[in-house]
ROVOGU-97431 format. One line per field, with one value per residue: residue number from 1; residue in one letter; x, y, z of N, C-alpha, C, O, CB in turn. Coordinates in nm, 2 decimals. Glycine has a CB too. Example, Ala and Ser with C-alpha at 12.3 -4.5 7.8 and 13.67 -1.06 7.14 Angstrom:
<sekes>
seq = c(1|2) .
type = c(a|s) .
n_u = c(1.32|1.28) .
n_v = c(-0.57|-0.22) .
n_w = c(0.78|0.71) .
ca_u = c(1.23|1.37) .
ca_v = c(-0.45|-0.11) .
ca_w = c(0.78|0.71) .
c_u = c(1.32|1.29) .
c_v = c(-0.33|0.00) .
c_w = c(0.78|0.79) .
o_u = c(1.42|1.34) .
o_v = c(-0.33|0.11) .
o_w = c(0.85|0.80) .
cb_u = c(1.13|1.41) .
cb_v = c(-0.45|-0.06) .
cb_w = c(0.90|0.57) .
</sekes>
This chain:
<sekes>
seq = c(1|2|3|4|5|6|7|8|9|10|11|12|13|14|15|16|17|18|19|20|21|22|23|24|25|26|27|28|29|30|31|32|33|34|35|36|37|38|39|40|41|42|43|44|45|46|47|48|49|50|51|52|53|54|55|56|57|58|59|60|61|62|63|64|65|66|67|68|69|70|71|72|73|74|75|76|77|78|79|80|81|82|83|84|85|86|87|88|89|90|91|92|93|94|95|96|97|98|99|100|101|102|103|104|105|106|107|108|109|110|111|112|113|114|115|116|117|118|119|120|121|122|123|124|125|126|127|128|129|130|131|132|133|134|135|136|137|138|139|140|141|142|143|144|145|146|147|148|149|150|151|152|153|154|155|156|157|158|159|160|161|162|163|164|165|166|167|168) .
type = c(m|a|t|a|d|d|l|a|r|v|a|e|q|e|s|r|l|v|f|d|a|f|d|e|a|t|a|f|e|i|g|s|a|i|r|k|r|g|l|a|e|n|f|p|i|v|v|d|i|r|l|w|d|r|t|l|f|y|c|a|l|p|g|s|t|v|n|n|t|e|w|a|r|r|k|f|n|v|v|r|m|f|h|r|s|s|y|r|m|v|l|q|k|a|r|p|d|r|t|f|p|v|g|d|a|l|p|i|d|d|y|v|l|a|g|g|g|f|p|i|r|v|k|g|v|g|v|v|g|s|i|a|v|s|g|l|p|e|r|q|d|h|e|v|v|v|a|a|i|c|d|h|l|g|i|d|r|q|a|l|a|l|p|p|v|s|n|s) .
n_u = c(11.02|10.86|10.60|10.54|10.55|10.33|10.13|10.12|10.05|9.79|9.66|9.66|9.51|9.26|9.20|9.18|9.00|8.71|8.36|8.14|7.87|7.68|7.50|7.24|7.27|7.54|7.66|7.59|7.72|8.00|8.02|7.95|8.16|8.37|8.29|8.29|8.57|8.67|8.55|8.68|8.95|8.94|8.88|8.81|8.59|8.39|8.18|8.08|7.88|7.79|7.57|7.55|7.31|7.20|7.24|7.37|7.48|7.57|7.76|7.86|8.13|8.23|8.39|8.42|8.33|8.10|8.27|8.40|8.20|8.15|8.40|8.40|8.18|8.28|8.50|8.35|8.25|8.47|8.55|8.32|8.34|8.59|8.61|8.81|9.01|9.01|9.25|9.43|9.40|9.50|9.77|9.83|9.78|9.92|9.90|9.95|9.76|9.51|9.32|9.18|9.34|9.27|9.20|9.06|8.81|8.66|8.48|8.59|8.42|8.29|8.47|8.76|9.11|9.19|9.27|9.07|8.83|8.69|8.64|8.34|8.34|8.18|8.19|8.16|7.99|8.09|8.21|8.00|7.95|8.07|8.28|8.35|8.57|8.63|8.84|9.08|9.44|9.49|9.61|9.56|9.28|9.23|9.34|9.18|8.94|9.02|9.12|8.88|8.72|8.89|8.88|8.61|8.59|8.75|9.02|9.37|9.46|9.71|9.85|9.78|9.83|9.94|10.29|10.50|10.54|10.83|11.04|11.26) .
n_v = c(-7.79|-7.99|-7.88|-7.82|-8.09|-8.20|-8.03|-8.11|-8.38|-8.35|-8.22|-8.42|-8.61|-8.49|-8.47|-8.74|-8.87|-8.91|-8.93|-9.15|-9.11|-8.95|-8.98|-9.00|-9.27|-9.32|-9.12|-9.21|-9.46|-9.38|-9.20|-9.37|-9.56|-9.39|-9.31|-9.57|-9.63|-9.41|-9.47|-9.71|-9.63|-9.44|-9.17|-8.83|-8.71|-8.51|-8.59|-8.46|-8.46|-8.31|-8.19|-7.91|-7.81|-7.94|-8.13|-8.46|-8.66|-8.69|-8.71|-8.72|-8.81|-8.97|-8.74|-8.54|-8.19|-7.89|-7.71|-7.86|-7.91|-7.65|-7.60|-7.79|-7.69|-7.45|-7.54|-7.68|-7.46|-7.34|-7.53|-7.51|-7.26|-7.25|-7.50|-7.69|-7.88|-7.82|-7.85|-7.82|-7.55|-7.45|-7.51|-7.36|-7.09|-7.06|-6.94|-6.88|-6.78|-6.89|-6.75|-6.61|-6.40|-6.04|-5.93|-6.13|-6.12|-6.29|-6.38|-6.45|-6.59|-6.77|-6.90|-7.09|-7.16|-7.46|-7.80|-8.09|-8.07|-8.19|-8.20|-8.32|-8.46|-8.51|-8.71|-8.56|-8.36|-8.20|-8.03|-8.10|-8.09|-8.15|-8.34|-8.34|-8.36|-8.31|-8.26|-8.39|-8.34|-8.12|-8.24|-8.50|-8.52|-8.46|-8.69|-8.90|-8.85|-8.87|-9.14|-9.28|-9.22|-9.33|-9.60|-9.64|-9.59|-9.79|-9.75|-9.77|-9.67|-9.61|-9.54|-9.28|-9.15|-8.89|-8.79|-8.92|-8.71|-8.52|-8.51|-8.36) .
n_w = c(-19.91|-19.83|-19.81|-20.08|-20.18|-20.04|-20.14|-20.41|-20.38|-20.26|-20.46|-20.65|-20.51|-20.51|-20.78|-20.85|-20.68|-20.74|-20.78|-20.94|-20.90|-20.65|-20.36|-20.10|-19.99|-20.05|-19.90|-19.65|-19.64|-19.65|-19.44|-19.22|-19.24|-19.17|-18.90|-18.79|-18.80|-18.64|-18.39|-18.34|-18.32|-18.12|-18.19|-18.12|-18.29|-18.53|-18.79|-19.09|-19.36|-19.65|-19.92|-20.13|-20.07|-19.85|-19.54|-19.54|-19.39|-19.05|-18.76|-18.42|-18.22|-17.91|-17.70|-17.88|-17.94|-17.94|-18.07|-18.26|-18.43|-18.53|-18.65|-18.85|-19.01|-19.10|-19.24|-19.44|-19.57|-19.68|-19.87|-20.03|-20.13|-20.27|-20.41|-20.35|-20.13|-19.79|-19.66|-19.87|-19.92|-19.67|-19.71|-19.94|-19.86|-19.63|-19.36|-19.03|-18.86|-18.91|-19.07|-19.36|-19.59|-19.56|-19.81|-19.93|-19.83|-19.65|-19.38|-19.05|-18.88|-19.05|-19.22|-19.23|-19.22|-19.21|-19.22|-19.33|-19.46|-19.76|-20.11|-20.26|-20.55|-20.86|-21.14|-21.46|-21.36|-21.14|-20.84|-20.57|-20.31|-19.97|-19.76|-19.43|-19.15|-18.81|-18.53|-18.48|-18.53|-18.81|-19.05|-19.01|-18.99|-19.25|-19.37|-19.27|-19.41|-19.68|-19.68|-19.63|-19.86|-20.06|-19.99|-20.03|-20.31|-20.41|-20.44|-20.38|-20.07|-19.97|-20.19|-20.24|-20.02|-19.80|-19.77|-19.51|-19.22|-19.16|-18.89|-18.87) .
ca_u = c(10.99|10.74|10.47|10.53|10.52|10.19|10.03|10.11|9.97|9.66|9.60|9.64|9.39|9.14|9.18|9.16|8.89|8.59|8.25|8.04|7.74|7.68|7.36|7.23|7.33|7.69|7.71|7.58|7.83|8.12|8.00|7.95|8.29|8.46|8.24|8.35|8.71|8.67|8.52|8.79|9.07|8.91|8.90|8.70|8.57|8.26|8.18|7.97|7.88|7.69|7.57|7.54|7.17|7.15|7.32|7.33|7.52|7.63|7.77|7.96|8.18|8.27|8.51|8.40|8.26|8.04|8.37|8.43|8.09|8.17|8.51|8.35|8.10|8.37|8.57|8.26|8.23|8.59|8.54|8.22|8.40|8.71|8.61|8.93|9.01|9.05|9.40|9.51|9.39|9.60|9.91|9.84|9.77|10.03|9.88|9.93|9.64|9.40|9.23|9.21|9.37|9.16|9.15|8.96|8.67|8.59|8.47|8.65|8.31|8.23|8.57|8.88|9.21|9.21|9.24|8.96|8.72|8.73|8.53|8.27|8.35|8.11|8.22|8.07|7.91|8.19|8.20|7.86|7.94|8.20|8.30|8.44|8.60|8.70|8.86|9.21|9.52|9.43|9.66|9.50|9.15|9.23|9.38|9.07|8.85|9.08|9.12|8.74|8.69|8.97|8.82|8.48|8.61|8.84|9.16|9.47|9.48|9.86|9.90|9.74|9.85|10.04|10.41|10.52|10.60|10.97|11.07|11.40) .
ca_v = c(-7.88|-8.07|-7.81|-7.85|-8.22|-8.21|-7.97|-8.19|-8.49|-8.32|-8.19|-8.55|-8.67|-8.41|-8.51|-8.89|-8.91|-8.86|-9.03|-9.16|-9.05|-8.93|-8.97|-9.03|-9.40|-9.30|-9.05|-9.30|-9.56|-9.32|-9.15|-9.49|-9.60|-9.29|-9.34|-9.70|-9.61|-9.32|-9.55|-9.81|-9.56|-9.34|-9.03|-8.74|-8.63|-8.49|-8.62|-8.38|-8.48|-8.22|-8.13|-7.76|-7.76|-8.01|-8.23|-8.60|-8.75|-8.61|-8.78|-8.67|-8.92|-8.93|-8.65|-8.42|-8.07|-7.81|-7.64|-7.94|-7.89|-7.52|-7.60|-7.86|-7.60|-7.34|-7.61|-7.69|-7.32|-7.32|-7.62|-7.46|-7.13|-7.27|-7.63|-7.75|-7.93|-7.71|-7.87|-7.76|-7.41|-7.42|-7.51|-7.25|-6.97|-7.06|-6.84|-6.94|-6.73|-6.97|-6.67|-6.57|-6.25|-5.94|-5.91|-6.24|-6.08|-6.40|-6.36|-6.57|-6.67|-6.86|-6.96|-7.12|-7.24|-7.59|-7.93|-8.18|-8.07|-8.25|-8.18|-8.43|-8.43|-8.61|-8.71|-8.49|-8.26|-8.11|-8.04|-8.09|-8.09|-8.16|-8.44|-8.27|-8.42|-8.22|-8.31|-8.43|-8.24|-8.10|-8.33|-8.64|-8.50|-8.47|-8.83|-8.98|-8.83|-8.93|-9.29|-9.33|-9.20|-9.42|-9.73|-9.65|-9.60|-9.91|-9.70|-9.80|-9.55|-9.58|-9.48|-9.14|-9.10|-8.79|-8.85|-8.90|-8.58|-8.53|-8.43|-8.30) .
ca_w = c(-20.01|-19.78|-19.85|-20.22|-20.20|-19.99|-20.23|-20.52|-20.35|-20.23|-20.59|-20.71|-20.44|-20.55|-20.92|-20.87|-20.59|-20.81|-20.77|-21.06|-20.85|-20.50|-20.30|-19.95|-19.96|-20.06|-19.78|-19.53|-19.63|-19.62|-19.30|-19.14|-19.23|-19.08|-18.77|-18.73|-18.77|-18.53|-18.27|-18.31|-18.29|-18.02|-18.24|-18.08|-18.41|-18.58|-18.93|-19.15|-19.51|-19.71|-20.05|-20.11|-20.02|-19.73|-19.47|-19.57|-19.28|-18.94|-18.63|-18.32|-18.14|-17.77|-17.68|-17.97|-17.88|-18.03|-18.15|-18.37|-18.53|-18.60|-18.74|-18.97|-19.09|-19.16|-19.35|-19.55|-19.64|-19.76|-19.98|-20.11|-20.20|-20.36|-20.47|-20.32|-20.00|-19.70|-19.63|-19.98|-19.89|-19.57|-19.77|-20.04|-19.80|-19.52|-19.26|-18.90|-18.77|-18.96|-19.12|-19.49|-19.60|-19.57|-19.94|-19.97|-19.77|-19.59|-19.24|-18.97|-18.83|-19.15|-19.30|-19.15|-19.28|-19.13|-19.30|-19.29|-19.56|-19.89|-20.20|-20.32|-20.70|-20.94|-21.28|-21.54|-21.29|-21.07|-20.70|-20.54|-20.16|-19.89|-19.65|-19.33|-19.03|-18.72|-18.40|-18.48|-18.60|-18.95|-19.15|-18.97|-19.02|-19.40|-19.40|-19.24|-19.51|-19.80|-19.67|-19.65|-20.00|-20.13|-19.97|-20.11|-20.46|-20.44|-20.47|-20.27|-19.99|-19.95|-20.32|-20.24|-19.88|-19.79|-19.72|-19.37|-19.18|-19.12|-18.76|-18.86) .
c_u = c(10.87|10.61|10.45|10.49|10.37|10.09|10.02|10.03|9.83|9.58|9.57|9.51|9.26|9.10|9.13|9.04|8.76|8.49|8.18|7.91|7.76|7.55|7.36|7.29|7.48|7.73|7.70|7.69|7.97|8.13|8.02|8.09|8.39|8.42|8.30|8.49|8.74|8.65|8.63|8.92|9.06|8.93|8.78|8.66|8.42|8.28|8.06|7.98|7.76|7.69|7.55|7.41|7.13|7.26|7.27|7.37|7.59|7.65|7.88|8.00|8.22|8.40|8.50|8.32|8.19|8.15|8.40|8.32|8.11|8.29|8.47|8.27|8.18|8.45|8.48|8.25|8.36|8.59|8.44|8.27|8.50|8.71|8.74|8.92|9.06|9.19|9.48|9.51|9.49|9.73|9.93|9.86|9.88|10.01|9.85|9.82|9.51|9.29|9.27|9.25|9.25|9.11|9.05|8.82|8.59|8.59|8.51|8.53|8.25|8.34|8.70|8.98|9.25|9.18|9.13|8.84|8.76|8.61|8.47|8.26|8.28|8.15|8.12|7.98|8.00|8.16|8.05|7.84|8.08|8.18|8.39|8.45|8.67|8.72|9.01|9.31|9.48|9.48|9.59|9.35|9.14|9.25|9.27|8.97|8.90|9.08|8.98|8.70|8.77|8.91|8.69|8.49|8.70|8.97|9.25|9.50|9.63|9.91|9.88|9.77|9.95|10.18|10.43|10.58|10.73|10.98|11.20|11.39) .
c_v = c(-7.97|-8.00|-7.83|-7.99|-8.25|-8.15|-8.05|-8.32|-8.46|-8.29|-8.32|-8.62|-8.62|-8.45|-8.66|-8.93|-8.85|-8.97|-9.04|-9.10|-9.04|-8.90|-9.00|-9.16|-9.39|-9.23|-9.13|-9.40|-9.49|-9.27|-9.26|-9.55|-9.51|-9.30|-9.46|-9.70|-9.52|-9.39|-9.64|-9.75|-9.45|-9.20|-8.95|-8.65|-8.60|-8.52|-8.54|-8.39|-8.41|-8.20|-7.98|-7.73|-7.83|-8.10|-8.37|-8.70|-8.65|-8.71|-8.71|-8.78|-8.87|-8.85|-8.53|-8.31|-7.99|-7.73|-7.73|-7.92|-7.76|-7.53|-7.68|-7.77|-7.51|-7.41|-7.64|-7.57|-7.30|-7.41|-7.57|-7.33|-7.16|-7.41|-7.71|-7.79|-7.82|-7.72|-7.80|-7.60|-7.37|-7.41|-7.40|-7.12|-6.95|-6.95|-6.90|-6.89|-6.80|-6.87|-6.64|-6.43|-6.16|-5.92|-6.01|-6.21|-6.21|-6.39|-6.48|-6.64|-6.78|-6.94|-6.98|-7.20|-7.35|-7.71|-8.01|-8.17|-8.11|-8.24|-8.32|-8.40|-8.54|-8.59|-8.65|-8.38|-8.15|-8.13|-8.01|-8.08|-8.11|-8.27|-8.37|-8.36|-8.32|-8.28|-8.36|-8.32|-8.24|-8.20|-8.46|-8.62|-8.52|-8.62|-8.91|-8.97|-8.90|-9.08|-9.34|-9.33|-9.31|-9.57|-9.75|-9.66|-9.72|-9.86|-9.73|-9.68|-9.51|-9.51|-9.33|-9.08|-8.98|-8.85|-8.83|-8.76|-8.60|-8.45|-8.37|-8.15) .
c_w = c(-19.96|-19.82|-20.00|-20.25|-20.15|-20.09|-20.36|-20.50|-20.33|-20.37|-20.66|-20.64|-20.50|-20.70|-20.94|-20.79|-20.64|-20.81|-20.91|-21.03|-20.70|-20.44|-20.15|-19.91|-19.96|-19.94|-19.66|-19.52|-19.59|-19.47|-19.20|-19.12|-19.15|-18.93|-18.71|-18.70|-18.65|-18.40|-18.23|-18.27|-18.18|-18.06|-18.19|-18.18|-18.43|-18.73|-18.99|-19.31|-19.57|-19.85|-20.03|-20.05|-19.89|-19.67|-19.51|-19.46|-19.17|-18.82|-18.54|-18.23|-18.01|-17.78|-17.78|-17.89|-17.99|-18.12|-18.27|-18.48|-18.60|-18.69|-18.86|-19.06|-19.16|-19.26|-19.47|-19.64|-19.73|-19.89|-20.08|-20.20|-20.31|-20.44|-20.46|-20.17|-19.90|-19.65|-19.74|-19.96|-19.78|-19.63|-19.86|-19.97|-19.69|-19.43|-19.13|-18.82|-18.81|-19.03|-19.27|-19.50|-19.61|-19.71|-19.99|-19.91|-19.72|-19.44|-19.16|-18.90|-18.92|-19.22|-19.21|-19.24|-19.19|-19.22|-19.24|-19.38|-19.69|-19.98|-20.25|-20.47|-20.77|-21.08|-21.37|-21.49|-21.22|-20.92|-20.66|-20.38|-20.10|-19.79|-19.55|-19.20|-18.94|-18.59|-18.37|-18.54|-18.75|-19.05|-19.13|-19.01|-19.18|-19.44|-19.38|-19.35|-19.64|-19.79|-19.69|-19.79|-20.09|-20.12|-20.04|-20.25|-20.51|-20.49|-20.35|-20.20|-19.97|-20.08|-20.32|-20.11|-19.89|-19.73|-19.58|-19.33|-19.12|-18.99|-18.76|-18.90) .
o_u = c(10.80|10.51|10.34|10.40|10.30|9.99|9.90|9.95|9.74|9.47|9.47|9.43|9.16|8.98|9.06|8.97|8.72|8.52|8.17|7.85|7.85|7.49|7.47|7.35|7.55|7.83|7.79|7.75|8.03|8.22|8.09|8.13|8.47|8.51|8.35|8.54|8.83|8.73|8.67|8.99|9.15|8.98|8.66|8.68|8.33|8.38|7.95|8.07|7.64|7.80|7.53|7.40|7.03|7.35|7.15|7.32|7.66|7.55|7.98|7.91|8.24|8.49|8.58|8.25|8.21|8.11|8.42|8.35|8.08|8.29|8.52|8.28|8.16|8.48|8.53|8.24|8.34|8.63|8.45|8.24|8.50|8.80|8.77|8.84|9.15|9.25|9.58|9.61|9.57|9.81|10.04|9.94|9.93|10.11|9.75|9.79|9.41|9.18|9.39|9.21|9.15|8.99|8.98|8.73|8.47|8.70|8.48|8.55|8.19|8.30|8.73|8.94|9.33|9.08|9.10|8.76|8.86|8.50|8.55|8.18|8.31|8.14|8.00|7.90|7.97|8.11|8.00|7.73|8.18|8.06|8.51|8.35|8.76|8.63|9.05|9.26|9.45|9.40|9.57|9.29|9.05|9.18|9.25|8.92|8.83|9.05|8.96|8.64|8.71|8.89|8.66|8.41|8.72|9.03|9.21|9.56|9.66|10.00|9.94|9.74|10.04|10.17|10.36|10.66|10.75|10.93|11.25|11.50) .
o_v = c(-8.02|-8.07|-7.86|-8.02|-8.32|-8.20|-8.06|-8.36|-8.54|-8.33|-8.34|-8.69|-8.69|-8.47|-8.69|-9.03|-8.75|-9.08|-8.93|-9.04|-9.10|-8.80|-9.02|-9.17|-9.46|-9.27|-9.12|-9.42|-9.55|-9.29|-9.25|-9.59|-9.56|-9.30|-9.46|-9.75|-9.55|-9.36|-9.66|-9.81|-9.38|-9.11|-8.99|-8.53|-8.67|-8.49|-8.56|-8.34|-8.44|-8.20|-7.94|-7.62|-7.79|-8.15|-8.40|-8.80|-8.56|-8.79|-8.66|-8.84|-8.75|-8.88|-8.43|-8.34|-8.01|-7.68|-7.67|-7.92|-7.75|-7.46|-7.64|-7.77|-7.48|-7.35|-7.62|-7.57|-7.24|-7.37|-7.57|-7.32|-7.11|-7.43|-7.79|-7.74|-7.74|-7.62|-7.74|-7.54|-7.27|-7.31|-7.34|-7.04|-6.83|-6.87|-6.97|-6.96|-6.76|-6.92|-6.66|-6.35|-6.20|-5.91|-5.98|-6.28|-6.21|-6.40|-6.60|-6.76|-6.88|-7.04|-6.89|-7.28|-7.33|-7.71|-8.00|-8.26|-8.06|-8.27|-8.41|-8.31|-8.66|-8.48|-8.68|-8.32|-8.03|-8.23|-7.90|-8.06|-8.10|-8.29|-8.34|-8.42|-8.25|-8.34|-8.38|-8.22|-8.34|-8.24|-8.54|-8.72|-8.59|-8.67|-9.00|-9.07|-8.98|-9.15|-9.44|-9.42|-9.36|-9.64|-9.85|-9.73|-9.74|-9.93|-9.71|-9.58|-9.39|-9.43|-9.26|-8.96|-8.98|-8.94|-8.74|-8.71|-8.69|-8.33|-8.33|-8.08) .
o_w = c(-20.04|-19.85|-20.04|-20.33|-20.22|-20.11|-20.41|-20.58|-20.37|-20.39|-20.72|-20.71|-20.53|-20.73|-21.03|-20.83|-20.59|-20.84|-20.98|-21.12|-20.64|-20.49|-20.09|-19.80|-19.88|-19.87|-19.57|-19.42|-19.50|-19.40|-19.10|-19.01|-19.07|-18.85|-18.60|-18.60|-18.57|-18.30|-18.12|-18.19|-18.15|-17.99|-18.20|-18.18|-18.37|-18.78|-18.94|-19.37|-19.54|-19.91|-19.92|-19.98|-19.83|-19.74|-19.51|-19.44|-19.20|-18.79|-18.60|-18.17|-17.99|-17.85|-17.76|-17.79|-18.11|-18.23|-18.37|-18.60|-18.72|-18.80|-18.97|-19.18|-19.28|-19.37|-19.58|-19.76|-19.84|-20.00|-20.21|-20.32|-20.42|-20.53|-20.55|-20.10|-19.94|-19.61|-19.71|-19.99|-19.79|-19.60|-19.86|-20.00|-19.66|-19.41|-19.11|-18.72|-18.75|-19.04|-19.31|-19.41|-19.67|-19.73|-20.09|-19.95|-19.74|-19.38|-19.19|-18.86|-18.87|-19.29|-19.14|-19.31|-19.09|-19.29|-19.13|-19.38|-19.74|-19.95|-20.27|-20.50|-20.75|-21.14|-21.36|-21.56|-21.23|-20.88|-20.69|-20.34|-20.17|-19.74|-19.59|-19.16|-18.99|-18.54|-18.26|-18.59|-18.81|-19.13|-19.23|-19.06|-19.23|-19.52|-19.46|-19.39|-19.70|-19.89|-19.77|-19.84|-20.18|-20.21|-20.09|-20.32|-20.62|-20.57|-20.24|-20.26|-19.96|-20.07|-20.40|-20.10|-19.97|-19.65|-19.52|-19.41|-19.04|-18.98|-18.65|-18.90) .
cb_u = c(11.11|10.76|10.47|10.66|10.61|10.17|10.08|10.24|10.03|9.65|9.69|9.77|9.40|9.16|9.31|9.27|8.92|8.63|8.15|8.02|7.61|7.78|7.27|7.07|7.28|7.74|7.62|7.44|7.86|8.15|7.88|7.85|8.34|8.44|8.10|8.32|8.78|8.58|8.39|8.81|9.12|9.01|8.91|8.74|8.63|8.21|8.17|7.98|7.88|7.70|7.46|7.56|7.07|7.03|7.31|7.39|7.62|7.54|7.81|7.91|8.29|8.30|8.63|8.33|8.36|7.95|8.50|8.45|7.95|8.19|8.63|8.27|8.00|8.46|8.63|8.13|8.22|8.72|8.49|8.10|8.47|8.84|8.58|9.05|9.09|8.96|9.44|9.44|9.24|9.59|9.93|9.73|9.63|10.16|9.76|10.05|9.63|9.33|9.21|9.09|9.47|9.22|9.26|9.02|8.59|8.65|8.33|8.75|8.21|8.14|8.60|8.84|9.33|9.12|9.37|8.92|8.66|8.79|8.57|8.13|8.50|7.95|8.25|7.98|7.82|8.16|8.29|7.78|7.84|8.24|8.35|8.39|8.68|8.64|8.77|9.23|9.68|9.47|9.82|9.52|9.10|9.35|9.49|9.01|8.82|9.23|9.17|8.65|8.72|9.12|8.80|8.40|8.68|8.77|9.16|9.59|9.41|9.94|9.83|9.59|9.90|9.99|10.53|10.61|10.52|11.07|11.06|11.50) .
cb_v = c(-7.96|-8.08|-7.66|-7.82|-8.32|-8.14|-7.83|-8.23|-8.56|-8.19|-8.11|-8.64|-8.64|-8.26|-8.48|-8.97|-8.88|-8.81|-8.99|-9.31|-9.14|-8.82|-9.07|-9.03|-9.50|-9.23|-8.93|-9.37|-9.63|-9.21|-9.08|-9.59|-9.62|-9.14|-9.35|-9.82|-9.56|-9.21|-9.62|-9.90|-9.50|-9.36|-9.03|-8.66|-8.70|-8.33|-8.77|-8.23|-8.62|-8.09|-8.20|-7.69|-7.79|-8.09|-8.22|-8.65|-8.86|-8.47|-8.92|-8.55|-8.98|-9.06|-8.73|-8.46|-7.99|-7.71|-7.62|-8.09|-7.90|-7.42|-7.67|-8.00|-7.53|-7.27|-7.74|-7.74|-7.21|-7.34|-7.76|-7.41|-7.03|-7.28|-7.61|-7.66|-8.06|-7.71|-8.02|-7.80|-7.36|-7.53|-7.65|-7.25|-6.95|-7.05|-6.75|-6.91|-6.58|-7.04|-6.54|-6.58|-6.23|-5.81|-5.91|-6.37|-6.00|-6.53|-6.31|-6.51|-6.57|-6.79|-6.89|-7.20|-7.14|-7.59|-8.02|-8.15|-7.92|-8.40|-8.10|-8.46|-8.41|-8.60|-8.85|-8.59|-8.32|-7.96|-7.94|-8.21|-8.20|-8.03|-8.59|-8.13|-8.54|-8.09|-8.42|-8.56|-8.28|-7.96|-8.34|-8.68|-8.36|-8.39|-8.87|-8.94|-8.68|-8.87|-9.32|-9.25|-9.07|-9.42|-9.75|-9.53|-9.46|-9.99|-9.55|-9.86|-9.57|-9.71|-9.55|-9.13|-9.21|-8.67|-8.78|-9.01|-8.51|-8.48|-8.53|-8.37) .
cb_w = c(-20.05|-19.63|-19.82|-20.30|-20.13|-19.85|-20.27|-20.57|-20.22|-20.14|-20.68|-20.70|-20.28|-20.54|-21.00|-20.82|-20.44|-20.96|-20.66|-21.10|-20.88|-20.45|-20.37|-19.92|-20.05|-20.19|-19.77|-19.54|-19.78|-19.72|-19.27|-19.20|-19.36|-19.13|-18.77|-18.83|-18.88|-18.55|-18.28|-18.44|-18.41|-17.90|-18.40|-17.97|-18.53|-18.56|-18.96|-19.11|-19.54|-19.64|-20.14|-20.24|-20.12|-19.75|-19.32|-19.70|-19.33|-18.89|-18.65|-18.24|-18.21|-17.68|-17.70|-18.11|-17.81|-17.96|-18.07|-18.33|-18.46|-18.50|-18.68|-18.93|-19.00|-19.05|-19.30|-19.50|-19.53|-19.67|-19.94|-20.02|-20.09|-20.27|-20.61|-20.34|-19.98|-19.58|-19.62|-20.12|-19.85|-19.46|-19.84|-20.13|-19.75|-19.59|-19.29|-18.83|-18.78|-18.84|-19.04|-19.58|-19.71|-19.52|-20.03|-19.93|-19.90|-19.64|-19.20|-18.86|-18.80|-19.25|-19.43|-19.02|-19.33|-19.00|-19.30|-19.14|-19.56|-19.88|-20.33|-20.26|-20.75|-20.92|-21.32|-21.60|-21.19|-21.11|-20.63|-20.59|-20.12|-19.82|-19.69|-19.30|-19.04|-18.70|-18.37|-18.56|-18.58|-18.99|-19.14|-18.81|-18.97|-19.46|-19.32|-19.10|-19.53|-19.82|-19.52|-19.56|-20.03|-20.07|-19.82|-20.08|-20.50|-20.55|-20.50|-20.32|-19.85|-19.92|-20.44|-20.27|-19.77|-19.69|-19.79|-19.32|-19.08|-19.24|-18.64|-18.96) .
</sekes>
């Protein structure tokens, strides 16, 4: 049931977290907010905000590695292919090996089932890019992005937060 609950909440996040417009200034504001939180909470993350044609914001915080950069790139590709968050795809595909099924024909060098990539959806336009965070457990990578978008859009982040993980 937890997966079904998460899927429903992520779908709600994707439908509600829509921008009126998205440009370089918006990317800088959101990226800077994620960076500030990451520094305050000692997150060893990479933040990568891209439109389909170019990178608008990138930063690597202390403790992050080139692997995080590669994971962020692969998460971006997943969002670009499916116009859904990469965490939603993790939940839908439920594959512990982090790869897409052979029938999807998506090379592991370019696509990964890992949370942390979230679509930039613009009202009246559709999905135009992705905000990706890499370096934390995937659910937390996802949460960091969602919280930053909520804050930017003036939406209560708790209202859209994923339910707590049960340890039972």
